[in-house]
MDAnalysis code that builds the backbone (N, CA, C; Angstrom):
import MDAnalysis as mda
import numpy as np

u = mda.Universe.empty(387, n_residues=129, atom_resindex=np.repeat(np.arange(129), 3), trajectory=True)
u.add_TopologyAttr("name", ["N", "CA", "C"] * 129)
u.add_TopologyAttr("resid", np.arange(1, 130))
u.add_TopologyAttr("resname", ["UNK", "UNK", "UNK", "UNK", "UNK", "UNK", "UNK", "UNK", "UNK", "UNK", "UNK", "UNK", "UNK", "UNK", "UNK", "UNK", "UNK", "UNK", "UNK", "UNK", "UNK", "UNK", "UNK", "UNK", "UNK", "UNK", "UNK", "UNK", "UNK", "UNK", "UNK", "UNK", "UNK", "UNK", "UNK", "UNK", "UNK", "UNK", "UNK", "UNK", "UNK", "UNK", "UNK", "UNK", "UNK", "UNK", "UNK", "UNK", "UNK", "UNK", "UNK", "UNK", "UNK", "UNK", "UNK", "UNK", "UNK", "UNK", "UNK", "UNK", "UNK", "UNK", "UNK", "UNK", "UNK", "UNK", "UNK", "UNK", "UNK", "UNK", "UNK", "UNK", "UNK", "UNK", "UNK", "UNK", "UNK", "UNK", "UNK", "UNK", "UNK", "UNK", "UNK", "UNK", "UNK", "UNK", "UNK", "UNK", "UNK", "UNK", "UNK", "UNK", "UNK", "UNK", "UNK", "UNK", "UNK", "UNK", "UNK", "UNK", "UNK", "UNK", "UNK", "UNK", "UNK", "UNK", "UNK", "UNK", "UNK", "UNK", "UNK", "UNK", "UNK", "UNK", "UNK", "UNK", "UNK", "UNK", "UNK", "UNK", "UNK", "UNK", "UNK", "UNK", "UNK", "UNK", "UNK", "UNK", "UNK"])
u.atoms.positions = np.array([
    [-20.922, 9.893, 7.760],
    [-20.805, 10.520, 6.292],
    [-21.557, 9.181, 5.311],
    [-22.022, 10.094, 4.326],
    [-22.656, 9.332, 3.307],
    [-21.878, 8.643, 2.414],
    [-22.314, 7.628, 1.802],
    [-21.331, 6.762, 0.703],
    [-20.930, 7.897, -0.304],
    [-21.722, 8.732, -0.427],
    [-21.370, 9.635, -1.912],
    [-20.012, 10.442, -1.186],
    [-20.307, 11.347, 0.129],
    [-19.415, 11.593, 0.388],
    [-17.731, 11.024, 0.458],
    [-18.117, 9.676, 1.003],
    [-17.059, 8.595, 1.189],
    [-16.384, 8.433, 0.080],
    [-17.421, 8.194, -1.392],
    [-17.156, 8.099, -2.908],
    [-15.920, 9.030, -2.948],
    [-16.741, 10.275, -2.914],
    [-16.076, 11.844, -3.162],
    [-14.328, 11.950, -2.486],
    [-14.103, 11.405, -1.154],
    [-13.449, 11.421, -0.692],
    [-11.920, 10.487, -0.906],
    [-12.716, 9.519, -1.232],
    [-11.890, 8.325, -2.277],
    [-11.657, 8.339, -3.407],
    [-12.208, 9.477, -4.251],
    [-11.837, 10.095, -5.706],
    [-10.611, 11.205, -5.661],
    [-10.528, 12.092, -4.206],
    [-10.235, 12.963, -4.169],
    [-8.660, 12.532, -3.666],
    [-8.785, 11.462, -2.923],
    [-6.971, 11.144, -2.320],
    [-6.619, 10.221, -3.127],
    [-7.067, 9.431, -4.052],
    [-6.536, 8.944, -5.630],
    [-5.718, 10.050, -6.801],
    [-6.428, 10.911, -6.430],
    [-6.236, 12.209, -6.971],
    [-4.951, 12.855, -6.904],
    [-4.559, 12.890, -5.443],
    [-3.236, 13.233, -4.778],
    [-2.153, 12.885, -5.869],
    [-0.912, 13.545, -5.990],
    [0.436, 13.439, -6.283],
    [1.005, 12.445, -5.112],
    [1.583, 11.415, -5.817],
    [2.335, 10.385, -5.331],
    [2.631, 10.858, -3.520],
    [3.559, 11.654, -3.721],
    [4.273, 12.544, -2.175],
    [3.026, 12.473, -1.231],
    [1.720, 12.994, -1.610],
    [0.548, 13.169, -0.796],
    [0.244, 12.058, -0.355],
    [-0.664, 11.075, -1.534],
    [-0.644, 9.665, -1.052],
    [0.370, 8.878, -0.335],
    [1.720, 9.442, -0.792],
    [2.281, 8.455, 0.530],
    [2.581, 8.960, 1.933],
    [2.205, 10.501, 2.342],
    [1.673, 10.790, 3.593],
    [0.559, 10.363, 4.166],
    [-0.597, 10.097, 3.067],
    [-1.713, 10.063, 3.517],
    [-1.876, 8.081, 4.083],
    [-0.361, 7.591, 3.274],
    [-0.591, 6.337, 3.526],
    [-0.114, 6.207, 4.622],
    [1.250, 6.669, 4.929],
    [1.687, 6.243, 6.750],
    [0.887, 7.003, 7.717],
    [0.199, 8.123, 7.735],
    [-0.655, 8.351, 8.551],
    [-1.959, 7.855, 8.834],
    [-2.546, 6.744, 7.625],
    [-3.802, 6.133, 8.054],
    [-2.911, 4.496, 8.428],
    [-1.996, 4.238, 8.098],
    [-1.208, 3.186, 8.617],
    [-0.673, 3.699, 10.208],
    [-0.567, 4.547, 10.718],
    [-0.588, 4.553, 12.343],
    [-1.520, 4.517, 12.969],
    [-2.239, 5.501, 11.979],
    [-3.530, 5.453, 12.836],
    [-4.148, 3.935, 13.522],
    [-4.476, 2.975, 11.994],
    [-5.197, 1.587, 12.092],
    [-4.181, 0.892, 12.647],
    [-3.101, 0.852, 12.316],
    [-1.547, -0.178, 12.328],
    [-1.802, -1.201, 11.738],
    [-2.399, -1.262, 10.308],
    [-2.026, -2.614, 9.494],
    [-2.063, -1.410, 8.196],
    [-1.254, -2.511, 7.399],
    [-1.063, -1.935, 5.771],
    [-1.496, -3.343, 5.274],
    [-2.183, -2.612, 3.859],
    [-3.126, -3.822, 3.231],
    [-2.523, -3.952, 2.178],
    [-2.729, -5.180, 1.537],
    [-2.093, -5.873, 0.591],
    [-3.003, -6.801, -0.477],
    [-2.897, -7.057, -0.900],
    [-3.902, -8.119, -2.064],
    [-3.420, -9.659, -2.461],
    [-3.702, -10.682, -2.106],
    [-3.700, -11.678, -2.266],
    [-4.676, -12.334, -3.495],
    [-3.736, -13.643, -4.270],
    [-4.313, -14.480, -4.731],
    [-3.987, -15.612, -4.532],
    [-4.469, -16.892, -5.610],
    [-3.883, -18.204, -5.132],
    [-2.760, -18.615, -4.486],
    [-1.650, -18.089, -5.140],
    [-0.055, -18.001, -4.830],
    [0.361, -17.221, -4.024],
    [-0.522, -16.349, -3.284],
    [0.022, -15.359, -2.126],
    [0.062, -14.009, -2.494],
    [1.020, -13.077, -2.116],
    [0.650, -11.716, -2.282],
    [0.999, -11.485, -3.617],
    [0.467, -10.812, -4.341],
    [0.502, -10.210, -5.842],
    [1.439, -8.965, -5.674],
    [2.437, -9.137, -7.062],
    [3.490, -8.205, -7.136],
    [3.382, -7.173, -8.442],
    [4.113, -6.568, -8.637],
    [4.085, -5.642, -9.590],
    [5.544, -5.506, -10.158],
    [5.413, -5.089, -11.485],
    [7.044, -5.113, -12.066],
    [7.167, -3.639, -12.078],
    [8.116, -2.772, -11.506],
    [8.513, -0.987, -11.879],
    [9.812, -0.882, -12.417],
    [9.680, -0.791, -13.643],
    [10.890, -0.802, -14.527],
    [11.590, -2.040, -14.396],
    [12.884, -2.610, -13.568],
    [13.284, -3.956, -13.783],
    [12.922, -4.554, -12.375],
    [12.679, -3.769, -11.352],
    [12.115, -4.273, -10.187],
    [11.052, -4.508, -9.517],
    [10.725, -6.058, -9.089],
    [9.554, -6.597, -8.366],
    [9.357, -5.512, -6.947],
    [8.113, -5.759, -7.242],
    [7.358, -4.813, -6.137],
    [6.118, -5.206, -5.086],
    [6.074, -5.113, -3.771],
    [4.839, -5.645, -3.547],
    [4.142, -4.559, -2.897],
    [3.026, -3.811, -3.920],
    [2.045, -3.081, -3.553],
    [2.099, -3.009, -2.262],
    [1.166, -1.981, -1.869],
    [0.723, -1.723, -0.226],
    [0.025, -0.569, -0.597],
    [-1.322, -0.706, 0.522],
    [-2.479, 0.271, 0.209],
    [-2.635, 0.710, 1.567],
    [-3.544, 2.121, 2.048],
    [-4.069, 2.453, 3.640],
    [-5.074, 1.516, 4.164],
    [-6.113, 1.571, 3.251],
    [-6.899, 0.872, 3.198],
    [-7.670, -0.427, 2.856],
    [-8.606, -1.112, 3.185],
    [-9.000, -2.133, 2.493],
    [-9.988, -1.961, 0.835],
    [-10.282, -0.515, 1.579],
    [-10.850, -0.085, 0.004],
    [-10.427, 0.138, -1.235],
    [-8.918, 0.982, -1.006],
    [-8.114, 0.972, -1.390],
    [-7.508, 0.039, -2.761],
    [-6.949, -0.783, -1.420],
    [-6.204, -2.304, -2.055],
    [-7.681, -2.664, -3.243],
    [-8.936, -3.123, -2.614],
    [-9.513, -3.551, -3.132],
    [-9.989, -3.249, -4.822],
    [-10.162, -1.857, -4.580],
    [-10.145, -1.352, -5.736],
    [-8.706, -1.246, -7.199],
    [-8.047, -1.432, -6.315],
    [-7.106, -2.074, -7.194],
    [-6.975, -3.573, -8.395],
    [-8.224, -4.141, -7.785],
    [-8.200, -5.813, -7.886],
    [-9.054, -5.871, -9.108],
    [-8.520, -5.517, -10.305],
    [-9.480, -5.701, -11.519],
    [-8.252, -5.810, -12.540],
    [-8.964, -5.910, -13.656],
    [-8.060, -6.672, -14.886],
    [-7.786, -8.472, -14.232],
    [-6.381, -8.348, -14.513],
    [-5.668, -9.358, -13.893],
    [-5.789, -9.725, -12.899],
    [-6.253, -8.885, -11.803],
    [-5.860, -9.065, -10.077],
    [-7.232, -9.257, -9.851],
    [-8.202, -9.198, -10.834],
    [-9.693, -9.065, -10.571],
    [-10.359, -10.343, -9.100],
    [-9.624, -11.735, -9.147],
    [-9.810, -12.530, -8.319],
    [-9.074, -12.107, -6.562],
    [-8.265, -11.267, -7.068],
    [-7.349, -11.198, -5.663],
    [-8.291, -10.741, -4.424],
    [-7.788, -10.765, -3.458],
    [-8.496, -10.443, -2.101],
    [-7.652, -9.514, -1.518],
    [-8.336, -8.288, -0.580],
    [-7.431, -7.576, -0.123],
    [-7.127, -8.432, 1.280],
    [-5.622, -7.820, 2.020],
    [-5.428, -8.606, 3.588],
    [-4.573, -7.414, 4.057],
    [-5.073, -7.465, 5.471],
    [-4.223, -6.478, 6.476],
    [-3.385, -7.691, 7.116],
    [-2.318, -6.576, 7.251],
    [-1.079, -7.114, 8.226],
    [-0.874, -6.088, 9.081],
    [-0.840, -7.052, 10.232],
    [-0.807, -5.724, 11.389],
    [0.476, -5.132, 11.241],
    [1.095, -3.976, 11.621],
    [1.512, -3.430, 11.390],
    [3.107, -4.103, 12.088],
    [3.107, -4.563, 13.489],
    [3.944, -5.279, 14.417],
    [4.392, -6.371, 13.253],
    [3.808, -7.421, 12.464],
    [3.694, -8.067, 12.048],
    [4.958, -7.303, 10.488],
    [4.061, -6.583, 10.133],
    [5.018, -6.200, 8.855],
    [6.591, -6.009, 8.875],
    [6.711, -5.129, 10.570],
    [7.915, -4.886, 10.870],
    [8.624, -5.808, 11.199],
    [8.440, -6.766, 11.586],
    [9.031, -8.152, 12.014],
    [9.194, -9.092, 11.503],
    [8.025, -9.295, 10.717],
    [8.118, -10.718, 9.224],
    [8.516, -10.110, 7.897],
    [8.020, -9.432, 7.131],
    [7.991, -8.661, 6.215],
    [8.789, -7.974, 5.660],
    [9.541, -7.114, 6.362],
    [10.659, -6.289, 6.128],
    [11.510, -7.283, 5.823],
    [12.190, -8.494, 6.793],
    [13.123, -9.026, 6.623],
    [12.712, -9.877, 5.694],
    [11.618, -10.139, 5.405],
    [11.660, -11.626, 4.193],
    [11.758, -10.500, 2.870],
    [11.435, -9.416, 2.742],
    [11.018, -8.500, 1.430],
    [12.747, -8.118, 1.212],
    [13.508, -7.994, 1.787],
    [14.887, -7.639, 2.332],
    [15.387, -9.063, 1.400],
    [15.374, -9.808, 1.841],
    [15.656, -11.586, 1.574],
    [15.680, -11.479, 0.271],
    [14.525, -11.315, -0.237],
    [14.145, -11.421, -1.567],
    [14.392, -10.481, -2.609],
    [14.948, -9.364, -2.154],
    [15.520, -8.288, -3.071],
    [14.525, -7.860, -3.454],
    [12.926, -7.427, -2.902],
    [11.998, -6.687, -3.413],
    [11.741, -5.754, -2.657],
    [11.124, -4.617, -3.716],
    [10.818, -3.227, -3.161],
    [8.904, -3.571, -2.765],
    [8.643, -1.911, -2.338],
    [7.605, -1.694, -1.934],
    [7.235, -0.620, -2.905],
    [5.972, -0.849, -3.206],
    [5.461, -0.256, -4.354],
    [3.984, 0.459, -3.468],
    [4.341, 2.008, -2.642],
    [3.701, 2.668, -1.574],
    [2.449, 3.442, -2.227],
    [0.987, 2.732, -2.164],
    [-0.403, 3.270, -2.610],
    [0.289, 3.232, -4.454],
    [0.041, 2.621, -4.867],
    [-0.218, 2.639, -6.192],
    [-1.577, 2.892, -6.928],
    [-1.632, 3.318, -8.195],
    [-2.721, 4.187, -8.517],
    [-2.791, 3.271, -9.760],
    [-4.457, 3.456, -10.752],
    [-4.108, 3.080, -12.223],
    [-3.241, 4.153, -12.835],
    [-3.164, 5.350, -12.292],
    [-2.238, 6.485, -12.851],
    [-1.063, 6.373, -12.468],
    [-0.009, 5.660, -11.752],
    [1.111, 5.697, -11.767],
    [1.430, 4.449, -10.776],
    [2.726, 4.484, -10.781],
    [2.910, 3.215, -9.551],
    [3.631, 3.469, -8.088],
    [2.222, 4.628, -7.604],
    [3.165, 5.128, -6.299],
    [4.429, 5.066, -6.064],
    [5.171, 5.309, -4.760],
    [6.578, 6.281, -4.263],
    [6.965, 4.569, -4.451],
    [8.038, 4.555, -5.392],
    [8.837, 2.892, -4.669],
    [9.663, 3.047, -3.357],
    [9.856, 2.052, -2.980],
    [10.772, 2.473, -1.574],
    [11.249, 1.131, -0.876],
    [12.308, 0.812, -0.913],
    [13.460, -0.284, -0.242],
    [12.354, -0.903, 1.324],
    [12.231, -1.821, 1.423],
    [11.431, -2.486, 2.799],
    [12.125, -1.658, 3.880],
    [13.364, -1.378, 4.196],
    [14.004, -0.486, 5.535],
    [13.289, 0.790, 5.718],
    [13.127, 1.594, 4.227],
    [12.995, 2.684, 3.893],
    [11.020, 2.886, 4.490],
    [10.612, 1.774, 4.018],
    [8.955, 1.689, 4.493],
    [8.807, 1.530, 5.987],
    [9.900, 1.029, 6.479],
    [9.873, 0.464, 7.927],
    [10.087, 1.528, 8.560],
    [10.938, 2.472, 8.135],
    [11.644, 4.205, 9.246],
    [10.417, 4.453, 8.866],
    [9.746, 4.546, 7.925],
    [8.506, 5.656, 7.528],
    [7.326, 4.878, 8.300],
    [7.197, 3.736, 8.680],
    [5.945, 3.292, 9.433],
    [6.228, 3.701, 11.037],
    [7.860, 4.090, 11.067],
    [7.571, 4.055, 12.812],
    [7.670, 5.609, 13.408],
    [7.528, 6.491, 12.005],
    [7.837, 8.149, 12.293],
    [6.673, 8.776, 12.313],
    [6.453, 9.433, 13.449],
    [5.122, 10.259, 13.357],
    [4.854, 11.297, 11.849],
    [3.481, 11.153, 11.746],
    [3.603, 11.726, 10.183],
    [2.560, 12.773, 10.828],
    [3.136, 14.000, 9.346],
    [2.125, 15.175, 9.136],
    [0.710, 14.541, 8.499],
    [-0.503, 15.457, 8.936],
    [-1.343, 15.024, 7.884],
    [-1.096, 15.696, 6.411],
    [-1.714, 14.686, 5.595],
    [-1.380, 14.730, 4.056],
    [-2.354, 16.328, 3.576],
])
């Protein structure tokens, strides 16, 4: 696939609604066995959705890195293997009362899930978006 096709596909996926991006997230995560986050000098970046602090996650490095603009320009994308996510991140996020913003875009915060909901979705077979 050419770079132009990759860019076009990237734009199409970003244009999907939150529910379809959610399905794409879990399909891709199951295929590649990793969740992508952004890190800065202090660790994992967070965003605030209404009154809740969330850890944003993406299906691929490219989508995570595309988010690293403005105040997050110096951030780097980092892959978390799904088993590490399930074993370490889910309990840690629950202990810290944090939520997960699944596949946010410039236009919306994505789907907000509790860590246990995200964990359950990671383990379920997914349909193609």
